C-alpha positions as CSV (number, residue, x, y, z in Angstrom):
1,M,18.6,210.6,131.6
2,S,20.0,209.7,128.8
3,A,18.1,207.5,126.1
4,P,19.0,204.1,125.8
5,Q,21.2,202.5,123.1
6,R,20.0,200.9,120.2
7,D,20.6,197.7,119.2
8,P,20.3,197.1,115.6
9,G,20.9,193.7,115.1
10,L,21.9,192.2,111.4
11,Q,19.3,194.8,110.0
12,P,21.7,196.9,108.5
13,E,23.7,194.5,106.8
14,R,20.4,193.4,105.8
15,T,19.5,196.6,104.4
16,R,23.0,197.0,103.2
17,L,23.0,193.2,101.4
18,A,19.4,194.3,99.7
19,W,21.0,197.0,98.3
20,R,23.5,195.6,97.0
21,R,21.5,192.9,95.6
22,T,19.3,195.6,93.8
23,T,22.8,197.2,92.0
24,L,23.8,193.9,91.0
25,S,20.4,192.8,89.3
26,C,20.4,196.8,87.1
27,T,23.7,196.0,86.4
28,V,22.9,193.0,85.2
29,V,20.3,194.6,83.1
30,A,21.9,197.8,81.6
31,V,24.7,195.2,80.5
32,L,22.5,192.8,78.8
33,A,20.3,195.8,77.4
34,G,23.9,196.8,75.9
35,R,24.6,193.4,74.6
36,Q,21.3,193.3,72.6
37,A,21.4,196.5,71.3
38,L,24.7,195.8,70.1
39,H,23.2,192.3,68.5
40,Q,20.4,194.5,67.0
41,G,22.7,197.1,65.4
42,T,22.9,201.1,65.8
43,G,19.4,202.9,64.6
44,P,18.8,206.1,66.7
45,A,16.3,203.7,68.9
46,A,18.7,201.5,69.6
47,V,21.2,204.2,70.6
48,S,18.2,206.2,72.0
49,A,17.6,202.9,74.6
50,V,21.1,202.3,75.6
51,A,21.8,205.9,76.8
52,L,18.6,205.8,79.2
53,G,19.6,202.9,80.3
54,V,23.0,204.0,80.9
55,L,21.9,207.0,82.7
56,A,18.8,205.1,84.6
57,W,21.9,202.8,86.2
58,L,24.1,205.6,86.8
59,G,21.5,207.6,88.8
60,F,20.6,204.3,90.5
61,L,24.7,203.6,91.3
62,R,24.5,207.3,92.8
63,V,21.0,206.6,94.7
64,A,22.5,203.5,95.8
65,H,25.8,204.5,96.9
66,L,24.2,207.5,99.2
67,R,21.9,205.1,100.9
68,L,25.0,202.4,101.2
69,T,27.1,205.8,103.2
70,A,23.7,207.0,105.3
71,L,23.7,203.8,106.4
72,G,27.2,203.5,108.7
73,P,25.8,205.1,111.9
74,A,24.1,203.1,114.2
75,R,20.9,204.9,113.9
76,P,20.8,205.9,110.2
77,R,19.3,208.7,109.1
78,P,15.9,207.8,106.8
79,M,15.9,207.1,103.5
80,S,14.6,210.8,102.1
81,P,11.3,210.8,100.0
82,R,13.7,212.2,96.5
83,A,16.2,208.9,96.9
84,A,13.0,207.2,96.9
85,L,11.5,208.4,94.4
86,T,14.8,208.8,91.7
87,S,15.2,205.1,92.8
88,A,12.0,204.2,91.9
89,A,12.6,206.4,88.7
90,C,15.4,204.9,87.8
91,T,13.9,201.6,87.8
92,V,10.9,202.4,85.4
93,A,13.5,204.1,83.3
94,L,14.9,200.7,83.2
95,A,12.1,199.0,82.7
96,V,11.0,201.1,79.9
97,S,14.9,200.7,78.2
98,A,14.2,197.3,78.0
99,A,10.6,197.0,76.3
100,A,12.1,199.8,73.4
101,M,15.0,197.0,72.8
102,L,12.5,194.1,71.9
103,F,10.3,196.1,70.1
């Protein structure tokens, strides 16, 4: 006897939308940090903070893209611990770069 088919309902769509919202939020933070750096000047601290923010943003975009791709099938694989750790590290790195911009 085969296992019953899973009816995911709207859950995968809600998860995709949540990832897109989070990606958009990270993009806004990265753009605002870059804007702030342009207004502050081009000192080594500002350039380092912008570089950290851009790297964190690109890392988060990669994790989000991989996760959105994995959500395609009716039974998506769970998020790997490595992807979850990378996502959290990128978020923390964005916060650190934003704090560096303020000081």
